[in-house]
Structures are given as C-alpha cells and as structure tokens.
C-alpha positions in Angstrom: 0.0 0.0 0.0 1.4 3.4 -1.0 0.6 6.8 0.4 0.8 9.8 -1.9 1.6 13.1 -0.2 -0.5 16.0 -1.4 -0.2 19.6 -0.2 -4.0 19.7 -0.2 -4.4 16.7 2.1 -2.9 17.2 5.5 -0.9 14.3 6.9 -2.9 12.5 9.6 -2.1 13.5 13.2 -0.2 10.8 15.0 -1.5 10.0 18.5 1.5 10.2 20.9 -0.5 8.5 23.7 -0.1 4.7 23.8 -3.2 2.6 24.6 -3.7 1.5 28.2 -1.7 -1.5 29.2 -2.8 -4.0 31.8 0.2 -6.0 33.1 -2.0 -8.8 34.5 -3.3 -9.5 31.0 0.3 -10.3 29.9 1.5 -12.1 33.0 3.5 -9.0 34.2 2.6 -9.5 37.8 4.8 -9.2 40.9 7.1 -12.2 41.2 9.7 -13.0 43.8 12.3 -14.0 42.8 12.0 -12.4 39.3 11.0 -14.9 36.7 11.6 -14.6 33.0 8.5 -14.3 30.8 10.2 -16.6 28.3 10.8 -19.5 30.7 8.4 -21.7 28.8 10.5 -21.3 25.6 13.8 -22.5 26.9 16.0 -22.7 30.0 18.1 -19.6 30.8 21.8 -19.9 30.1 23.9 -20.7 33.3 26.6 -18.3 32.0 26.7 -15.6 33.2 25.0 -16.6 36.5 21.7 -14.7 37.1 21.8 -11.5 39.3 19.7 -10.8 42.4 18.3 -7.7 40.8 16.0 -6.7 43.6 19.0 -6.7 46.0 20.6 -4.1 43.7 17.6 -1.8 44.1 15.4 -2.9 41.1 11.7 -3.0 41.9 9.2 -5.5 40.4 8.0 -5.9 37.7 11.1 -4.2 36.2 13.3 -6.9 37.6 11.3 -9.6 35.8 11.4 -7.6 32.6 15.2 -7.3 32.8 15.5 -11.0 33.5 13.3 -11.7 30.6 15.2 -9.6 28.1 18.5 -11.1 29.3 17.0 -14.6 29.0 15.7 -14.1 25.4 19.0 -12.5 24.4 20.7 -15.7 25.4 18.2 -18.1 23.8 19.2 -17.5 20.2 22.9 -16.4 20.3 23.8 -17.7 16.8 22.5 -17.2 13.3 22.0 -20.9 12.9 20.2 -21.5 16.2 17.0 -19.6 15.6 13.7 -21.4 16.6 10.8 -22.2 14.4 8.7 -19.5 12.8 6.0 -20.0 15.3 8.3 -19.7 18.3 9.9 -16.6 16.7 6.5 -15.1 16.4 5.8 -15.7 20.1 9.2 -14.2 21.1 8.6 -11.1 18.9 5.0 -10.6 20.3 6.2 -10.9 23.9 9.1 -8.5 23.3 6.8 -6.0 21.8 4.5 -6.4 24.8 7.3 -5.8 27.2 8.6 -2.7 25.2 5.0 -1.3 25.0 4.7 -1.7 28.7 8.0 0.1 29.4 7.0 2.9 27.0 3.5 3.3 28.5 4.7 3.5 32.1 4.4 6.9 33.8 7.6 8.3 35.2 8.5 6.7 38.6 8.6 9.7 41.0 10.9 9.1 44.0 9.8 10.3 47.4 11.2 13.7 48.4 11.7 12.9 52.1 15.1 12.0 53.3 13.4 9.5 55.7 12.7 7.3 52.7 16.2 7.3 51.2 16.1 3.6 50.4 12.7 3.9 48.6 14.0 7.0 46.8 17.1 5.1 45.5 15.0 2.1 44.4 12.7 4.4 42.5 15.5 6.1 40.7 17.4 2.9 39.9 14.1 1.3 38.5 13.4 4.4 36.4 17.0 4.4 35.1 16.7 0.7 34.3 13.5 1.3 32.3 15.3 3.7 30.0 18.4 1.5 29.8 16.4 -1.6 28.7 14.7 0.4 26.0 18.0 1.7 24.7 19.6 -1.8 24.8 16.8 -3.1 22.5 16.5 0.0 20.2 20.0 1.2 19.7 21.2 -1.5 17.3 18.4 -0.5 14.9 19.2 3.2 14.8 19.1 4.6 11.3 17.2 1.6 9.9 13.6 2.2 8.6 11.5 3.3 10.3 14.3 5.4 11.8 13.8 5.7 15.5 16.8 8.1 16.1 14.7 10.9 17.6 13.0 8.5 20.0 16.4 6.8 21.0 18.0 10.2 21.6 15.0 11.2 23.8 15.3 8.0 25.9 19.0 8.6 26.1 18.5 12.0 27.7 15.9 10.6 30.0 18.4 8.0 31.2 21.0 10.8 31.7 18.6 12.7 33.9 17.8 9.6 36.0 21.5 8.7 36.4 22.4 12.3 37.4 19.7 12.1 40.0 21.0 8.8 41.3 24.6 10.2 41.4 23.4 13.2 43.4 21.3 11.2 45.8 23.9 8.6 46.8 26.0 9.9 49.6 29.6 8.8 50.2 28.7 6.1 52.8 26.4 4.5 50.3 28.9 4.4 47.5 28.1 0.8 46.8 24.7 1.9 45.4 26.6 3.4 42.4 29.4 0.8 42.1 27.6 -2.4 41.2 27.1 -4.2 37.9 23.6 -3.0 37.4 24.4 0.7 37.5 27.7 0.1 35.6 25.6 -1.6 32.9 23.2 1.3 32.7 26.0 3.8 32.2 27.5 1.5 29.6 24.2 1.2 27.7 24.0 5.0 27.7 27.6 5.4 26.4 27.0 2.9 23.6 23.8 4.7 22.6 25.7 8.0 22.6 28.3 6.8 20.2 29.4 9.8 18.0 27.5 12.2 20.2 28.8 14.8 22.8 27.0 13.0 25.5 29.4 10.0 25.2 32.0 11.9 27.1 29.8 12.3 30.2 29.1 8.6 30.3 32.8 7.7 29.8 33.9 10.0 32.6 31.6 8.3 35.0 32.6 4.8 33.8 36.2 5.6 34.4 35.4 6.4 38.1 33.3 3.3 38.4 35.7 0.8 36.9 38.4 2.1 39.2 36.2 1.8 42.3 35.1 -1.7 41.2 38.7 -2.7 40.3 38.0 -3.7 36.8 41.3 -3.9 35.1 40.9 -5.4 31.6 38.6 -6.1 28.7 37.6 -9.6 29.9 36.7 -8.3 33.4 34.8 -5.4 31.8 32.8 -7.7 29.5 32.2 -10.1 32.4 30.7 -7.3 34.4 28.4 -5.6 31.8 27.2 -9.0 30.5 25.6 -9.8 33.8 22.5 -7.7 33.2 21.5 -7.8 29.5 23.9 -9.0 26.9 23.7 -9.9 23.2 27.1 -11.0 21.9 26.5 -10.5 18.2 24.9 -7.1 18.5 27.1 -5.6 21.1 30.5 -7.1 21.6 32.3 -4.7 19.3 30.6 -1.6 20.7 31.5 -2.5 24.2 35.1 -3.4 23.3 35.4 0.0 21.7 33.9 1.7 24.7 36.4 -0.1 27.0 39.2 1.2 24.8 37.9 4.8 25.4 37.6 4.1 29.2 41.3 3.0 29.3 42.5 6.0 27.3 40.6 8.4 29.5 41.7 6.7 32.7 45.3 6.9 31.7 45.0 10.6 30.8 43.7 11.5 34.3 46.0 9.0 36.0 43.3 6.7 37.3 44.2 3.6 35.2 47.7 2.2 34.5 
C-alpha cells in the first residue's frame, strides 16, 4: 500500500498517547524472585549466573522484565540457532508487549523525604533501568527504517537525567549503590547509545570512576561485568570493546588507570 503526499491533504495526526496496558493481561505480575517471561520457551543460560536484581535496588515488575530480556537474548545467540517461525512469532510478540509496557509507564517519581532514602534510590534505579532496557533493544536499529533516532535520543537524555539524580542522591557512605554491575551496565548502555555524540564523554567520565572503584582492570573483566545484566554477543561485543578502549585511554589521561 502506497501513500501519496499532497499539499491539499494534511498528513494524519499521530497520537502520541499509547493505549492503556494492563500487566496482568500479559503475566506481568509481581514475582519474587523475578521470573523470565520466556521461561516456557527455553531454560536460561547458566553463564553468566543470574543476578539478584532486587537486592541491587530494582523493583518489580522491572526486575522480571530485565531478567526476561537477558533470557531471550541468550536463547538465540547464533544465526544458525533460531527457533521455528511459530516460536519466533511468540518471542517477537512478547518482546513488543514488554517494550510497549515500558514505554507506557508513567515516570517513577521518587519520594522527596530523606526519611525514605532507600525507597528513593529504588525508584531512581528502577526508572533508570526502564530507559536502559529500551536503549539496549532499540540502539542497534538506529538509522534503519522506520528510523527511531529521535526516540532513541529522547530516551538517552531521560536516562542521563535519572543517572544524574542517582549520582546526586547517593551519599559517600552509600557508594556501593553506584558501584555495582547494574548501575555500571546502565552507564555503559548510555555510552553505547551515545556513540558519536557529545553525551558520550559524560558517560565515559563516570565509567572511568566506576571501573576504578570496582577494580575492573581489563577487557575480559569489563565484559564479564556488563554482560551480567543484559547482553547480546553478536549485536554488542564490538561496541562494548570500543567503549572499553575509550575508558582505558581516558583513565590513563587522568592517572586513574595504568
């Protein structure tokens, strides 16, 4: 079907409001511990071992969504290992459901009171993870039709706002809130999404500080850390290796890395 543009026929207005989404209709209910929504398709890979996402500050159902995306990313790692067309259709439908859910969520507003510091950090971490999951899925398709570059850049800046808030909220005695693999992965996702953009420098500067604090000293350690959350080898290994190279260069320039 082709659409012919005419100056006398205005282009239809696109509705920016997504239809309501009911998590219970799609099995997106609270689960403890988090359970992958793809568990009926295949067992999760034992490598890397699953994270206790809730202990890292991630609230449900975001923890289950992250576990699900990591799971499905490991199910079909090779071009010759894809499932049947029917299974592929189910995987695509569920992924679209999860992404629609993430896009339709209202911003998670953290409490203002210092008496609820733990709840505040959990809210910020969960909101940051929402943007990072979306970027992880969308970034490899930047520039391909239909081009989602504008949407990806918007999500990228929302992630930056959330991570800046997290950095400002975490006091020195709670430094472990920042220096864990979940937050490290979120900064890395943002850096990869910001390739070729001025925002990349902001992410790299924070990553240098984090890898020093976490004593990550080489590419294999770096890959082992960022692959704990969501990782797709074929789509991301080169981008993350290039990012590690930038982290090393920046770290040596400021005397943080040898």
